[in-house]
N, C-alpha and C positions, 0 to 999 in steps of 0.2 A: 363170098363177095360182100364187102362192106359198103353200105349205102350211106353217104354223108350228104346232108342237105342243110342249106342256110335258110332259116326261117325268121321272118319278122311278123309274128302273128298279129300284132296289134296294128300293123301298118299295111299289110298286104291281104287282099282277098282273092280267093281262087274260084271265081264264079264258074269257070269252065268245068271244074271238077264236079260241081253240083249238076250242071247241065248234062254231063256225061253219065252221072250216077243215078239220076232219077228217070225211070222209064215207066211210061204209062202204057199198059196193055189194053187195047180196046178190042172187045170181041166183035167179029165181023157181023154186020147187020144189027148191032145193038147200040143204044145211045149211052149206056152206062160205062164208066171207066173203073177199072180195078187196079189198085196199086199193089204190086207184088214186091217181094224182096225179103230181106232179113231184118229182124228187129234187134237193136242194141239199146243199152241204157247209157245215157249221158249223165254223169254225176256232177252235182253242184253243191256249193256250200250254202247253208241256210243263212238268212239275214242276221240271226243271233250269233252266228259263228260258234254253234254248239254241236253241229252235226252235219252230215251230208245226206242228200236225197237224190233220186234219179228221175229223169223223164225218158219215156221211150222214144226211140228215133228209128225211123224206117228208111232203108236204103237198098238199092239193088247192086251197089258196088261190091264186086268180088275180089278184085285185085288188091292185095294187101297194102301195097304202097299208096294207092289212091285212097283206100279206106282209112289208112293212118292219117293222111292229110285231111280227109273229110271229118274224122272224129275230132282232130285237133282244132279244126275250124269251129266246130260246135262248142268245144270247150273255151273258145276265145270270144264267143258271141255274147255280148251283154244283153240282159233281159230289158225290154222296153219299160216294163212296170217295176223293175228292180225288186221282183219278188224273190230273187236268189242272186248269188254271186258266181259268175263264171270263173273257174279257177285260173284260166289263162288270160283273163282280162283284168288282172290286178296290176299293181304298180311295179311290175318287173317284166323282163322280156325273155322269151325263149330264143336264144341266139341261133342255135343249130341243133342237129341231132345226128347220131350215127346208129346204124342198125345192121347187125351181122347175121340176121336171119332168125336169131333167137333172142338176143339181148338188145334192147332198145335203150340208148343213153341220151337223156335230154340235158342239154347244156344251157344254163341260165346265166343272166348277168348278176352283178353284185347286189342289186336291189332285192333279189329273192330273199336274202338273209334279213331284210328289214322287217319281215313279218314276225309277230310274236309266236312263241312255240306252239300254242294251241291252234292258231290259224294255219300255221305252216303244215302241221300234221293233217289237218282237214283238206287243205289244198292238194297236198301230195296224195292223200287217199283218193280224192275225187279223180285226179289225173290217172293214177295207177289203175284204179278199178275200171275206168272207162277204156283205156288203151289196152289193157290186158285181155279184153274180150276178142281182140284180133288173134286169130288162130296161130299166126306165126310169131307172136310176141309172147315169149315164155317168161322173160325177166325184164325188169325196168330199173335203171339206175339214174340218179340225178347228180349232176355236177354243177359247180359254180366256177365259171371261167376255166373249165376243163379240170378243175380240182374236185375230188369227191365231196359230196355234201356230208356234213358232220352234224351230230346232235349237240345239245347244250353242254355235254361233257367232252366235246371235241373228238368223239368217236365216229368213224365213218358209218353212214347209214347202210351202205352196201346195196345189193340188188334186192328188188321187191317184186311181189306178185300180189294178186287180189287177196290172197290168203294172209298177207302180212298184216292186214287191217281187220280187226275183230268187228264183226257185224253183230251188234247186241240188240237192236230193236228194229226189225223190219229192214227198211232201206236206209236207216240212219245209223251213223257211228256215234256212240255215246263217248263224249270226250272224257268224262270222269266216272269213276266207280269208287265205292268204299269197300275196304277190306280190313279185317282184324289180323294183325301179324304177331307171332310169338318169336321174339328175337333174343339172342343171347349175347350179353356184353360181359366185360370184366368186372370183378369186384375191386375194392379199393387197393388191395395188395397185388392185384394183377395175376393171381395164381389160381383163381377159380372163375366160374361163369355164373352170371346172375340172369335169371329169366326176366324179360321185360315184355309186357303185353302192350302193344301199340294198337289202340282201337280206333275204328273209323278213319283209317288212313285213306286220304283221297289221292287217287293216282290216275294217270292217263291210261285208259283201257287199251291203248294200242301197244303197250309194252307188256312183257310177260311178268308174272308174279315172281319168277326166279330172279329176274333182273331187278325188280323192285326190292326184294329182300336184300340183295347184295348192296344196292345203292343206299338203302337205309342203314346198313351196317357201316358203310363208309362215312355216312353223315354223322353217326355216333348216337348215343343214347339220349333219351328225353327225360328219363326219370332220375331222381336223386338216388345215389347209391350204386349207379351203374357207370361204367367207364368205357371209353372207346377201345377197340381192339385192332383196328386197321388204320394204317397211315392215311390221313385224309387226302393226301396228294396222289394216292393210287387211283388209277383209272381202270374201270372195267372195260376190257376190250370186247369180250363176248361171253355169253352164257347160254348153253344149250342143254337139252335133256334128251338122252337116248337110252332106251331099255332101263328107265328109272334111275340112271346115273346122270347127275348134273355135272357138266364140265364148265368150270369157271376159269376164265383167262384174264389175268391182270397184266398191266405193264410193269416195268422194272421197279417202279416206286413202291410196289407192294413189299419188296424184299427189305426195304428200309423201315425200321420200326421206331418211331419217336416216343412211344409210350413204354412204361415199365410193366410189360405183361409177358408171360411166358409164351413160348412158341406154341404149345398145346392149346393155350387159351385162344390165341388168334385162329388157329386151324379149326378148332371145334366151335368157335363162335360162328364161323361160316358154315361148317358142316351141320351142326345141330339146328341152326336157323333154317337152312334150306330143307332139311329132312322133315321139318314141321309141315311142309307142303305135301299134299297127298300123293303127288306123282313122282316123288323122289325118295329113294332108299339109300343112295350112296353119293359121294361127292369126290371129284378129282379136281385139283387146282393146278394151274400152269401159269407161267410167266412168259409173255410174248410167245405163247404156244409151246413152250419148252417145259417138259415134266421131269427132266433129268437133274434139276437143281435141288438144292437143300434150302429150306426156310430157316434162317438164323443158324445155319450150319448144324442143325439137329434133326429136322424133320424132312425126310425125303418126299418130294412131290410126285414120285413114281407111285406112291401109295394111293389106293382108293379108300377114302375114309368113310366110316360108318358112325352112327350116332354114339356119343359118349356122354352118358348122364352122370358118370362118376365125378366129373368136373363141376357139376352144377351144385350151387349152394343156394339156400333160401335168401330172400332179400333181407330178412330179419338178421340172419347170421352174418350177412355181408356188412350190415350196418353196425355190428357190435365191434 
């Protein structure tokens, strides 16, 4: 059974929910009151918009529907002293939601997309981590006017859980981390690979390193003597790791190659770069989820690729 509700969080208050959900148990013959119930964490964005933190919230509400409304009301309540930012009290509205018993879909208006990328990730993390504490909420999805929320590359965010967001420092999510990457690009002739070390790369810690590597390959090299290997118009649809195999899924633009590079250089630019990560031994590439295609009519994507260092030349040799 799907539950659909219209919500106007910033305009409507549900005081009866709170009256029904707060119970004071008084022992007979005693003057003291004891508040019982379950404790939840309500997540907020800090004032600097660099992380999220939580405050404990006690309630006796057990009904999942009532608890959902109650937690969302907490997420929409502005702090009187403005020591934090309530994620549902920003300049956008939660129009409605649907809930099928496992997946909760929150539908926002267009103003949700007005937030910059960093703030949006933090707001989303605060909402997801709060509402995923409800036992019957297994997954959460965001939509904008009933269309799936997409990231800066126009790729759908998809369903989320609390584990989607990396918790790096206690109760706060660090927005940025630094990492050193070893990437492989083409030489000038496009027939060999050149190793490029990109040091102190700053990235949003809520994305995986596998995704970061592929996105950096699409962006292209930063050092002289290195040349791009992937069509910059290609979109990364997904990247996952299972049993140390990294599955990389591009859109159809990946099959179009505007650069003068061999097919092996492109394939092993991706493969060698990803295998530099400690959790990956092999790579499989697909286009729109299809592995039955050929890249440049010469390399079958049914193959699972392993590291190939025979294609790697030194930067000095590439410059000659």
